N, C-alpha and C positions, 0 to 999 in steps of 0.2 A: 599393742602390748603395754606401752608405757602408761597410757591412760588407765588401762586395767589394773596395773600395779599401783598407780597413784590412788585410784579409788579404793582398792583393797587395803593398802597400807596406811593411808591417811584417815580412813574410816570417817569420812564426812567432815574432816577438819579444814579442807580446802575445796575451792571450786575448780573443777577441771574442764578444760576445753581441749578438744582433740580435733585436728584438721590437718590437711596436707595440701601442698601446692599442686600436686597432681594425683589426687586420690584414686584408688582403684574402684571398681564397681561394687566390690564386696570385701569384707575383711577376709584375709588369708585363712582358709580353713585349717591349714597346718598350724598357724599361730593360735587359732581357737583351740585346737587339740592340745598344743603345748601348754597353754595357760590353764586349760581344764585339768591337766595332770597335776597342777599345784593348787587346785581349788579356786581358781579365778575364772569366772565366766564372762567371756567377752563376746559370746555368740550373738547377742542382740545389738552389738555396736554396728554402726553404719558409717562408712567413710564420708567425710564432708570436706568441702573446699575451704581452704584457709581464707578468712576474711580480714580485712584491715581492722574492722571493728573488734574482732576477737583479740587480735594482737594488742590493740590500743587499750582494751579493758583488762589485760593481764599484767600481773606484777613480774612474773617469770615466764620467759618464752624459751622452750626447749625445741631446738630444731634438729633435724637429722639429715643434713645435707641439702637444704632447700635453696641455699645460696641467695642470689639476687631476687628470687621470687618471694622472699619473706620481708614484709615491711619492717622498718626500723624506726623506733620511737625513742627519743632521749628519756633517760631515767628508768628504762626497763632493764631487767637483768636478762641477758641472753646466754644460752649455753647451746653449743652445737655438739651433739653426741655423734661421734664417728662410729657407726655400727654397720655390720653387714646387713644387707636387705634380705629379709626372710622370703621374699617372693621367689617362687620356683625352687625353693630348697626343701630338702627332706626334714623329717622330724628331728633327727639327731643334730643337724645344723641349727634348726630353729630353737631347740632347747638351749644351746650355747648362747644364742642371741637373747632369748628370754631371760636367762640368768644374768647376763651382762646388763640388761636393762634394769632388772631388779636391783642390782648393786648400785647403779647410778641413781635410781629413784630413792633408795634408802639414804644415800649420801645427801641428795637434794633435800629430802624431808628433814633430815637432821639439821640442815643449815637454815631452813625457812620456818620450821615450826618450833615454837618454844617448848621446852621440857620434853 
């Protein structure tokens, strides 16, 4: 959902990489539904394994509880967003998570993008 919000709100002004330390086989269908409700299509997204190269190539790394599984490189900006996991939750709970992610993405974009 965070990558979907970033792509939607940044409108091509940043490069987005999305991966997980233990990705699922597919994107959570309830997350797809929740994002579609606000006009963000993440249906084509596919979970990917987090690579050291992806972290090294990034300026900002947002984690969601990956702990020691996330590589650390000096000079990178790291943020760990504490959020409930939408896996196994109903649409009402996922909407709350979706909206919390949007707020964090908006704050991050205001900090990293000029004007």
